[in-house]
MARDOKE-918013 format. One record per residue: x, y, z of N, C-alpha, C, O in turn. Coordinates in steps of 0.2 Angstrom, whole numbers, plus 5000, padded with zeros to 4 digits. Last residue first. Layout:
BEGIN
XYZXYZXYZXYZ
...
This chain:
BEGIN
440749194729441049174733441449214737441849184741
440149264718439649254724440149224730439849234735
440949264708440849324710440449314718440549354723
440849124705441749154708441249224711441349234717
439649114700439949074704440649124707440549154712
439949204687439449224693439449174699439349204704
440849124681441049204682440549224687440649254692
440348994677440948994682441049074685441249084691
439149044670439049004676439749014681439649024687
439949084659439549134661439349104670439449134675
440648974655440949034656440549084662440849114668
439548894653440148864656440348924660440348934666
439048954642438748934647438948934653438748954658
439948964632439849024634439249014642439149054646
440148824631440648864633440448934636440648964641
438948804622439048764632439648804634439648814640
439148854613438448894617438648854623438648884629
440148804607440348884608439648894613439748934617
439548684605440148694609440248774611440448794616
438648714594438448684600439048694606438848714612
439548764584439048804586438648774592438448814596
440148644581440548694583440048754587440248774592
439048584577439448554584439848614586439748634592
438748624565438348634571438648604576438248614581
439848614558439748674558439248684565439248724570
439748474554440348504559440248574561440548604566
438448474548438548444555439148464559439148474565
438848534535438548554540438348534547438048574551
439748424532440048484532439548524539439748534544
438748324528439348294534439548384535439548394541
437848384519437748394527438148374532438048384538
437748484508438448464511438148434518438248464523
436748544499436748464502437248454503437548404501
436748684497437348654493437248564495437648524493
435548704503435748744497436348704494436448694488
435548634517434848644510435048684505434548694501
436848634522436448574521435848574517435648524513
437548754520437848704517437448654518437548604514
436548864524436848854519437048794514436848774509
436248814536435748814531435848824525435448814520
437548834541437148764543436748764537436748714533
437648974541438248914537437748844539437748804535
436749024548436649034543436848964540436548924537
437248974561436648944561436548954551436348914548
438149064561438448994560437648974560437648934555
437949204551437949164556438249094555438449064550
438149324537438049254541438249244548438649284550
438249444532437749434537437649364539437249344543
439049444521439349494527438849484534439049494540
439049384508439049344514439249384521439449344526
438149494501438649464500438549384505438049354506
437249604512437449594506438149534506438649544510
436449434516437049474510436949544515436549554520
435649354521436349344523436849394519437449394518
434349384517434549334515435449314514435649274510
433849504523434449504519434649454515435049474510
432749464532432749534529433349554525433349604522
432549334532432049374529432349444526432249464521
433749284538433549254530432949294528432749284522
434149364549434649374543434149344536434149364530
433049324557433149384554433449394548433349434544
433449184559432849184556432849274552432749284546
434749184567434549144559433949184556434049204550
435849144580435249204576435349164567435749134564
436749084589436249054584435849094580435449054577
437249194597437749154592437249114587437449104581
436149254603436449294597436949244592436949244586
435649134611435249174604435649224600435449234594
436849144618436649094616436249104609436349084604
436649284625437249254622437049204617437249214611
435349284630435649334626436149304622436249304616
435449144639434849154633434949214628434749194623
436349214647436549144644436149154638436349154632
435649314653436449334649436549284645436849294640
434749274660434649314654435149304651435149294645
435549204671435049154665434749194660434549164655
436049294676436449234674436149214669436349204663
435049374682435449384676435949354673436349374669
434449284690434149314684434649324679434649304673
435649264700435249214695434749234690434649194685
435649404704436249384700436049314696436249314690
434949494711434649464704435049444701435149464695
435349554722435049504724434749454717434449404718
436049664715436649604718436149544719436349494718
434949734712435449714709435649644710435449594707
434349784726433949744722434449704716434349644716
435549854733435149794738434749744730434949684730
436249944726436449914734436249844735436549794737
435349984718436249974715436249934720436249874718
434150014725434049964719434849944717434949884715
434550124733434450064735434549974729434849924729
434850214723435550194727435250114730435550064729
433550244719434050214715434750184718435050134715
433050284731432750224729433250204724433350144724
434450324743433950344738433550284735433850234736
434650274760434850284753434150294748433650294750
434450274775434650334770434750334761434950384758
434150164780434750214781434950244777435550244774
432750174776432850184783433650214783433750264786
432950104763432750174762432850204769432950264769
433349984767434050024762433650104764434050154766
432149944772432949944776433249994774433350044777
431349934761431149974765431849984771431950044772
432149844753432049894751431949954757432349994758
431949734763432649744760432549824758432849864761
430449724763430749724768431449754768431649794772
430149654751430149724752430549744758431049784757
430949534743430649534749430649624749431149654748
431049494726431649514733431049554737430749604735
430149464718430349434721430749434727430749394731
430249584708429649574712429849524718429649534723
431449564699431349624705430949604708431149594714
431149454694431649444698431449504703431449494709
430149484685429949434691430549434694430449414700
430749584675430249604682429949534688429649544693
431849474670431949524675431349564679431349564685
430549394665431049374668431249434673431049434679
430249494656429749484660430049454666429849464671
431249554648430849604654430449554657430149574662
431349444639432049484645431649524648431849514654
430249464632430449404636430749404642430749374648
430349594628429749574632429749514636429549514642
431549594618431549624624430949594630431149584636
431049534604431049504612431249524618431249484623
431049654597430549594597430649564605430349574610
432349704600431749724600431049704602430649724606
433149624596433249634604432649674604432349674609
432949584583432749554586432849574594432549534598
433449724578432649704579432449654582431849654584
434649724581434149764584433549754585433049774589
435149634572435049624579434749684582434449664587
435049724560434549664560434549644570434049644573
435849834564435149834562434849794562434349794565
436949754563436749814570436249804569435949774573
437349714551437149664556436949704562436749674567
437249844543436749804543436749734548436249714549
438349924544437749924549437349874548436949864553
439249864536439649894541438849894547438849874553
438749844523439149774527439249794536439249754541
437249894520438049934522438249854526437949824530
435949874517436349854511437149864514437549834510
435149914528435249844525435649814521435749754521
435250044529435350004535435349934532435649894536
436050184520435750104519435650064523436150024523
435750344527436050264526435850214525435450194529
436050504532435650444528436050404525436550414522
436350614541436550554542436150494539435850454542
436150764544436650724538436650654539437150634537
434850824550435550774553435650744547435250704544
433650874548434250914547434950884548435550914548
432550824554432950864559433650894556434150914559
432150764542431650824546432050854550431950914551
433050674540433050744536432550774539432650834538
432850584551433450634550433450684546433750734547
431550534548431950574553432350604552432150674552
431950474534431450534536431550584540431650644539
432750354540433050424538432750474537432950534537
431750294549432350314552432650384547432650444549
430650274541430450304544431150344547431150404549
431050264522431050234528430850284535430950344533
431250294509430750314513430550294519430050304522
432650254507432250314502431550344507431450404509
432950164513433450214513433250284508433450344506
431950064526432050094517432650144517432750164523
431850024539432450044536432650074529433150104526
430550024540430850074543431350074541431550134540
430249904532429949964528430350024533430350074530
431049804539431149834533430949894530431349924526
430149814548430749854550431249854545431749894545
429049754544429049814549429649844548429649904546
429649614542429449654533429249734538429349774534
430049574554430449584550430249644543430549684541
428649554559429149624562429649644558429749704557
428149474551427849524552428349574554428449634552
429149364555428849384548428649454548428849494543
428849344567429549374566429449384559429949414556
427149384575427649334570428249364569428249424568
427049434592426949454584427349404580427949384583
427449404602427049364600426649394594426149374592
428249524606428549454608428049404603428349354601
427749634606428049614600428249544601428549514596
426949644619426549634614426949614607426649584603
427749674631427749614628427349604621427449554618
427549814632428249794631428249694630428749664629
426149824635426649844630427149814628427149794623
426149764647425849744640425949754636425849724632
426749844654427049784654426649744650426949694648
426049964651426649974651427049894649427349884644
424849934660424749964652425349944649425349904644
425349934672424849854668425149874660425449834656
425750064677426150014675425749944671426049914666
425150184678425050144670425550084669425650054664
426250264686425650264683425550214677425950204672
427450224699427350244691426750234689426650174691
427550184712427350274711427150284701426950334698
427850064712427050074714427050154712426550184712
428949994704428950064708428050074706427850074701
429049904693428949864698428849924704428649904709
429349974680428649954682428549904690427949884691
430750014682430150074684429550054685429050094687
431349894685431449914690430849984690430550004695
431049864671430949824676430749854683430249844686
431749954665430949944663430749924669430349954672
433049914668432849994669432050004669431750044673
433049814661433049794669433049874672433149884678
432949814650432549764652432549794659431949794662
434249894645433649934645432949874648432349904649
435049774648435249844649434549874649434349894655
434449664641434649654650434749724651434349734655
434249724627433649664631433749674640433349694643
435449794625434749824623434249774628433849804633
436549724628436449794630435849814629435649854633
436149584624436449604630436249674632435849684636
436049604608435449584613435549594620435149604624
437249654606436749724605436249674610436049694615
438049554608438049604612437649674613437649714617
437549464598437549424607437649524611437249544615
437949504587437349494588437249504596436849544599
439449514590439049574589438149564589437749614591
439449354588439649404593439249474596439049484602
438949334575438649304584438849334587438449354592
439949404568439149434568438949404574438649434578
441049324571441049404573440349424573440149464577
440649184567440849204573440849284575440649304580
440549224553439849194556440249214565439949254569
441749274552441449304549440649284552440149334554
442449144552442749204557442149254555441949274561
441949044544441949034549441949114554441549134558
442149094531441449114532441349094540440949124543
443349054526443349124529442849144533442849194538
444148904532443448914529443349014531443349034537
444748824540445048864535444548924530444648964526
443948764549444248804552444848844547445248874549
443248674537442948724541443248794547443048844548
444248594535444048624529443648694532443648744530
444348524547444948554545444648594539444948644538
443248474549443348504553443948554549443848624549
443048384537442548434537442848484543442648544542
444148274540444248334535443648384535443848434532
444248184551444248264553444348334547444448394548
443348054541443748084547443848154550443348174553
442648024532443148074531443548104536443848154535
441447914526441847914532442547954528442847924524
440147914517440747914517441247934523441447994522
438447874516438747914519439647894518439647844520
437347854502437847814506438447874509438747914505
436247974499436847914495437147904502437147944507
435648084506435248044503435547984501435247924501
436448194512435848184514435448114511435048094515
437748194506437348234504436548234508436048274507
439248164514438648164515438048194511437748234515
440648114522440348164517439948114515439948054514
440848124542440648094536440548134530440448194531
440848174553441548144551441448104546441848064545
439748234556440148264556440848244552441248284549
438748124562438848134553439348174552439548164546
439148134575439448074571439148084564439448054560
438448254577439248244580439448174575439948174571
437248234575437548284571438348274572438648284567
436848144584436748104577437248154573437648134569
437048214596437548144596437448124588437948094585
435848294593436548304593436848264592436848254586
434648194592435048234586435648264588436148274583
434748164607435048104600435148144595435748144593
434648264615435148224615435348194609435848204606
433148324610433948354611434548314610435048334606
432248214609432248294605432848334604433048354599
432448114615432348114608432448174606432648174600
432848174628433348114624433148134618433548154614
431548224631432248284630432848224628433348254626
430748114632430648174627431248204624431348214619
431348064643431348024636431348054630431748044625
431348144655432048144651431848104645432348094642
430048154655430248204651430848194650431148234646
429648024659429448044652429748124651429548144646
430648014673430647964666430447994659430748004654
430148094683430648124678430648084672430748114666
429247984690428948044686429348084682429148114677
430347894693429447874689429347934685429247944679
431247964701431347944695430847904689430847904683
430347974711430648044708430748014701430448024696
430047844716429347864714429847944708429647964703
431447804719430847764712430447824711430547854706
431647894730431947884723431647864717431547894712
430847954741430647894737430947914730430647934725
430948084748431348024749431447974745431947934745
429848134745430348184742430948124742431248114737
428848064752428748064744429648074741429948044737
429248104765429148024764429148034756429647994753
429048234765429748214766429748124762430048094758
427748244765427948274759428748244759428948234754
């Protein structure tokens, strides 16, 4: 084994196909977007170099702040719901005393394999202000809290983010559950012998040892929130008005609705840089805590 692991040529030979695919699918489009962001281009005619004009216009565009705010709200909802609730469910399903664990694990993952369109249509019906399930429950319970969930600028972004969080919580749950199961049982047994309760042992032993899992899950949640798009498009088409725009929705609008591809590329560069910045900050934060 050491003979093969020490052969750098063999390692590069096996890595080369994956690197080529990654370069063609990821790196080349990113570099092309960065290059095109310095041009005025409609996608068909000859591009005209305009320097930093796209970026100057972008940073004075009020849609940018709306999109950044919505992206952060989306990321916060995903983090709280998917990682917070997912951790509790993962710890519960890893406990052999919990009955029906296999059924629960399957049930949590079912929404992940459903079509996004189907899930969005389901929640549009649930959010319906007149006959939707949520408002009907409030009415039955005599709670005076009837809401236009998808037409209110204040509640619609949270309602849409919750749909994404609900559908893909099973993905985060599977990662967190794998993290819990990877911890040797001897650690929990030692903590129990020392007098810790089950949940205290999880807080003192399990959760600290899951730092790498939490780091990856947090990166997925933050970057998914910043790049959210499909749910907005299907459920409200970015409305009411432009209140539910995100950076990805801005790219869609300027590229495919207004044929301003150079400006859309500038937005995409900002999205990539923000995602990289979030990833670097999360990695640095977790690494600092380990030191």
